[in-house]
N, C-alpha and C positions, 0 to 999 in steps of 0.2 A: 545186519551184523554189528554196526556201530552202536545201535540201540541196545543190543544184548550185552555188548562189552561195557556199556555205561551201567546197565543194571547190575552186572557182576561187581563192578567197582563200588557201586552204591551199597550193595549188600555187605560187601567186605568192610566198608566204612561203618555201617550200622553195627556189625558184630564187634569191631575193634573199639568203637565208642563205648559200648556196653562193658567191655573188658576193662577199659581205662577207668570207668566210673567205679567198678567193683574194687579197684585198688585203693580208693579213697573213702569208701563207705565205712561209717562208724555208726553202730546201732545204739541209740540212747537206752538207758536202763529203765526209765519211767514208761510204762505201757502206753499211756496216752500220747506222750511225746514221740515214742517209737512208732506208733501207728500213724501219726501225722507225718513223720519223716518218710515212712514207707509209701504213703499215698503221694507225697511230693515226688519221690523217686519214680513212681509209676507215671505220674503226669509228665515227667521229663522224658519218658519213653524208654527208661531202663527197666524193662520188664523182669529180666532174670534177677537183677539186684533187688527189685521190689519184692519178688517172691522170697528171696533169702532173708530180707529184713523182716517180712511178716512172719516167716517161720521161726525167727529168733525171738519173737515176742512171747514171753511166758504168760500162760493163762492162769486165772485163779487168784491173781495178786492185785486186781483192780476191780472197779465197778463191773457189774455183770454186763451192762450194755457195751463196754469196751471189748470184753471177751467176745461177745456176739459179733461186733463189727470186725474184729480181727479175723474171725473165722469166715465171715461173709467175704471180706476182701481176699482171703486166701482162696476160697472156692471160686471166685470170679477168675482169678489168674490161673488156677489149676485147670479149670474148664477151657479157658482160652488156649492154653498150651496143648491140652489134649486134643481139642478141635484141630489145631494146626498140625500136630504130628499125624493125626488120622488122615487128614486131607493129603498131605505130602506123601505119606506111605501108600495110600490108595492110588495116587497119580503115578507113582513109580511102578506100581503093579500093572497098571494099564499100558505102561511103556515097556513091559517085560524086563524091568530093572529091579523087581522085587526081591531078588536073591543077592543083590550086591551089598557091599559093606555099608553104604549110606542107608539103604533100606533097613538093614539089620540094626543100625544105630537108631533110626527112627522108631523101629518096633520096641527097642529097649526104652526109649524116651516115652513112648506111648504107655508102656506098662508102668513106668515110674510116675507119670502124671496121673494115671488112673488110680494107682495106689494112694497117692497123696490126696487126691480129690475125695476118694471114698473115706479116708481117715478123717478129713476135715468135716465132711458131711455127717459122718457118724458122731463126731464130737459135738457138732452143732445141734443135732437132733437130741442128743443126750442132755446137753446143757439147757435146752429150751423145753424139755419135757414137762417141767413144772410151771412154765410161764415164760413170757418174753419181756425183755427190758429195752431192746433197741427199737426206737420209734422214729428216728430221723438220721439220715446219712448225707454228708457232703462228699460226693465222689470226686476223685481227681483222676481224670482219664487222659491218656496220651492223645495228642491231636491226630485226628483222622479226617482228612479232606477227601473230596471226590477224587483227587489225584492219587491219594494213597490207595484208594479202592481200585482204581484203574491199574496202578502199579502192581498191586497184589495179583491181579489177573495176569499181568505180564510176567511176574515172577514164577507163575505156574507154566510158563512156556516150556515146551519140550526141550528146546535148546538149553535153557537155563537149568532145568532139572538134570538133563544129561551131563551138563558141565559140572554140576554139583556132585553127581555120582562119580564121574571120572576123577575129579579133584580129590574126592574122599579116598578113592582107591590109591591115589598117589600121595596120600598123607597130608593133603591140604584141606582143612575142614571149615575154613572161614565162610565160604559161600554157602555150604549146606546149613550151617548154624544160622547164618543171616536169613535164609529162607524161612526158617521156622519162626524167627523173631518177627519178620515182616507179617507173616500170617497171623501170629498171635496178637500183634498190635491192633489189627482190625477186629479180631475175634473178641478181645476183652471189652471193647466198646459195645459190640453187638450183645455180648453177654449182660453187661450192665443195663442195656436198654430195656430189659425186662422190668426195671424199676421206674421207668418213665411214667409220670403221673398226669400228663396233660391230656385233655380231651381232643385237642387239635393235633393231627399227625405232624411229625417233623422229620427232617433229614438228620443224618448222624451228627452234624455240627450243632444243630439246634437241640437235639436230645442231650448231647454231651454238655452243652451250656446249661441246660436245665438241671442236670444231675450234679454239676459242679456247684450250682447255687444252693443245692440241698433239696432233698425230697423226703416225704414221710415214707417209712418202710413198715408195711403191715405184715403180721404173721402169715396170713393167707397168701399174700403175694410171694413171700419168701418160700413157703411150702410149694407153691405152684412152680416157682423158679427151680427149686431142687428137683421136683418131680419131672419137669420138662427137660432139664439138663441130663438127668439120669436116663430118661427115656431115649434121648438122642445118642448118648454115649455108652449105653448098656453093653454093646458088643466088646468094649474094652475090658469087661470083667470086673473083678475086685468088688463083687456084690453091689455094683451100681444099680442093677435092676431092682434088687430087693430094697435098697435105700430109697429109690424112687417110689416104690409101692408103699413104703412106710410113710413117706411124705404125703402121698395121695390119701392114705388112710387118715392121717391127721387133718389134711385139708377138708376131707369129707365131713368130719366132725365140726369143723369151723363153719362150714356152709349151712349146717342145720340152724344155727342161730343168726348167721349173717349170710343169706343166700346171695349168690353171684351167678348169673346166667353164663357169663364168659368163663369163669373158672370151672363151672359144672360141665360146660361143653368141652373144655380142654381135657378135663379128667376123663370124660366119656371117650374122646378120641384116643387118648393114651391107652385106655383099657381095651378098646375095640380093634385098634390097628397098631399093635406094638412093632411088628416087623416092618410094615409098610412105612409108618411114620419115621422110624429110625433110619431107614434107607433114604428117605426123602431129605432128611436133615444132615446127611453125612458131609456135605460140602457147603457149610453155611457162608463162607466168605464169598464164594463165587455167586451164590444165589441172591445176595442182598444188594447187588450193585446199585440198584435204583429204588431200594425199599424205603418206604416212609414208615416210621414207627408210630403205632397207636397205643394209647393207654390201655393197660389191662385193668379190668374191674372185677 
């Protein structure tokens, strides 16, 4: 019980620190500077503020590669928050708490994240239809240690989720909002791990360090990431399934000139087992507790 009380206190602190940061956030007007500032905000662990800063960056007023990275960074965060909302909503359902106020809020958040993700993906696909300009990205990700991952599993404890649902009914929302932030913090690192480029597998800290140093970003890799993300999150609607199929179609054309056995196998798996694969990936945070990330080729 003392451990649960500590977790509740920690999550409330997480939520309040994010709110405090939002009060002092100023978005620069230059798109490149604004993008760099938003990435720094993400690295500091202020995920909601980073989403707001990225959303405020106007597109079309700078070099094409900047627009593409802005959209890529938006998609990473959108997918992370959608994964988090999905996971918590499903957990509440298994606890017979799916009709409460907290579950209804999560459902609304899920729909909002799905709408934003599909909009950003649609924009990215449209802007890259004639070619790609982004070839290198220095990611800035929040710190995620083994302890963070273990804590996320604890945050899914039935006592914590029950407390969040009860608090929500009583008008106290900090714990419930802290839960989604904790899940999203891990999910965004896992999402970005799709761009890891080393042949040697690494844990999340090693992957994050490599991504922070900077990695090449290839069009086929990005199409595979979009297709895989849409495949996993398609039940959230908002044309995510169709967008994933569009990305796979474009990826197939790319593989004609530059074959990749790994990308081809992943495409085949998405086409052959859409329902089974989506169900298997519904809870990404819990499944990767000891996962080592391998390079996609």
